[in-house]
N, C-alpha and C positions, 0 to 999 in steps of 0.2 A: 911707411913701408914702400909706397910707390916712389917717393923721392929717392930712397936708398937704391931701389931697383933701377931707376932711371940713371942714377950716377954710375952704378955698376955696369950698366949697359954701355954708357959713354966711354967708360974706362977700359972696356973689353975689346981686344983686337981680334980674337978668334970668331969667325963667322958662325960657327956652330954654337958657341956660348952666347953670342948676341941673339941668336934665334931662340934658344932656351929661355933667355931673360925676357924676350918679347912675349913668349907664351905665358910666362909667370906674371908679367905686368898685366896682360889681358885678363887672366883669371882673377887676379887680386882686384883689379879695377871693377870688374863686373860683379864678383861675389862678395867682396869685403867693403869696397869703397862706394859701390853703387854709382860708379862713374861710367855710363854707357859710352860716352864720347871717347873717353880714354881707351876703353876696352876695344872699341871699333878700330881706333887708330893702331893699337897694338896688334890686333889680328890682321889688319891690312899689311902691316910690316912683316908679319910672319908669312903671309901669302905672297908678298913680293919676293921674299927670300926662297920660299918653297911653294910654288904654285899648286902643287898637288896635296898640300897639307890638309887632311880632313878635319882636324881639330879647328883650324882657322876657318874653314868653310862653314862648318856647323856653328861655330861661335858667331860668325857674321850673319848667317841666316837667322839665328835666334834673336840677336840684337836688332837686326833690321825689322823683324816682325814686331818686336816689343816697342820699338821706337815711335810709331811705325815709319819706316823709310822704304816705301814700296819700290820706287824707281831704282834705288841702290840695290835692293833685293833682286829686281829683274835683271840688272847688269850682272850680278853675281850668278844668277841662273843661266844667263846667256853664256858666260864663261864656262859654266858647268857643261853645257851642251858641247862647246868647242873641245872640251877635254875628253868627251866620250867618243870612242872610235865609231866611224860611220857605219860599220857593220852591226853595231849594237843598237838596232832600231828601237827595241823595247826601252832601253835606258834613255835614249834621246826623247822618245815620245812621253815617258814618265815626267821628265823635267819640263817639257813643253805644256803638259797638263797643269803643272803647278803654276806656270806662267799665265795660263788661261784663267785660272781661279783668281789670281791677283787682278788681271785686267778686268774681269767680269764683276767680281764681288767687292773689290777694294777701290778700284779706280773708275768703274763704270765706263770703260773705254771700248765700245763695241767694235770700232775698226780694227783694233789690235787683237780682239778676241777672234774676229774673222781671219785676220792675217795669220794668227798662230794656229788655228784649226787647219787652215789651208797649208801651212808649213808641215803639220802632222801628215796631212794627206799626200804631200809631195814625197815623203819618205815611207809612208805606209798607206798606199792608195785604198786599201779595203778596210780601213779602220772604222768600224761600225759606230763607235761612240762619237768620233769626230764628225762623221756624216750626220748622225742624228742630232747632235748639239748644233751643228751648223744650220740644219733645217729650222730649228727653233729660233735661232738668232735672225735668220733671213725673214722668217714669218713675222717676228715681232717688229722688225724694221720695215716691213712692207716691201721687201726686195723680192718680188714674186718671180721675176725672171731667173734670178739666182736660185730661188727655192725650187722652181720647176726642174732646173738642171740637177740639183742635188737629189730631189726625189726620184728622178729618172735613174740616176746612178745607184741609189739605194734599191730601187726595184730590180735592177739588173743583178745586184749582189744578193738579194734576198733569197734564202733557200726555203723558207717557210711559205707554203702555198697561199695561205690566207693573208699573210703580211704582204706578199707580192701584189695580191689583188687590191688590198687597201691602198698601197702606195701608187699603183697605176690609176686607181680611181681618183686619188688626190691630184695626180698630174692632169688627168682629163678635166677635172673640175676647174683647176687653175686656168687651163687653156680656154675653157668656155666662159667662166665667170670673170676672170681678170683681164683676159686678152681678147675675148670675143672672137677666138680663132677656132672655128669648128673643124677645119681641116686637120689642124694639129691634134685635136682631141680624138680624132678617129683612131690613130695608131694605138694609144694606150687602151682604148675601149676594145679594139680588136684583140689585143693581147689578153685582156681579161676574158673575152669569150673563148679564146683558145684554151685558157686555163680552166674555165668553168662555163661550158656551153649554156648552162641554165641561167 
């Protein structure tokens, strides 16, 4: 069947018909023939002809995950971000979170985890999840200077009284224990006393 479809595609002159045949080849290759490579090639062909084709994007995402071909999936997700309007911050952040999951859980690539979270914060500066996760990454890597900066930022944004005190306390502890800088520890401690004189 794949051979017949390939011959039909080569013989077809209409772009629309070629596109439909590419879709059919992709579906047959994946579901009937179990030929992931052929299916990927066919979906790529569909995407070249129609960059916004959701069937092709979903098909490639699925196949890349099953393969697994993480770098190819990351390239696809990057092109997804480019297709999302700049004003759709939620949509862009959603795709970037998928990228973080791949960098962190599949590739164990901490620098790209950090870069992607910083990318989220560039378009959504108050994103609590990104700030919190970035804190964990910096702490696990022993990047205490960056951790201090992020904790200070989180403390400014925190609306919960107790959470703000905990974050400020963590900042003060870092200045004392990691940097032996008592002067820098004074400010967060004073802020805690303003919030809770006791």
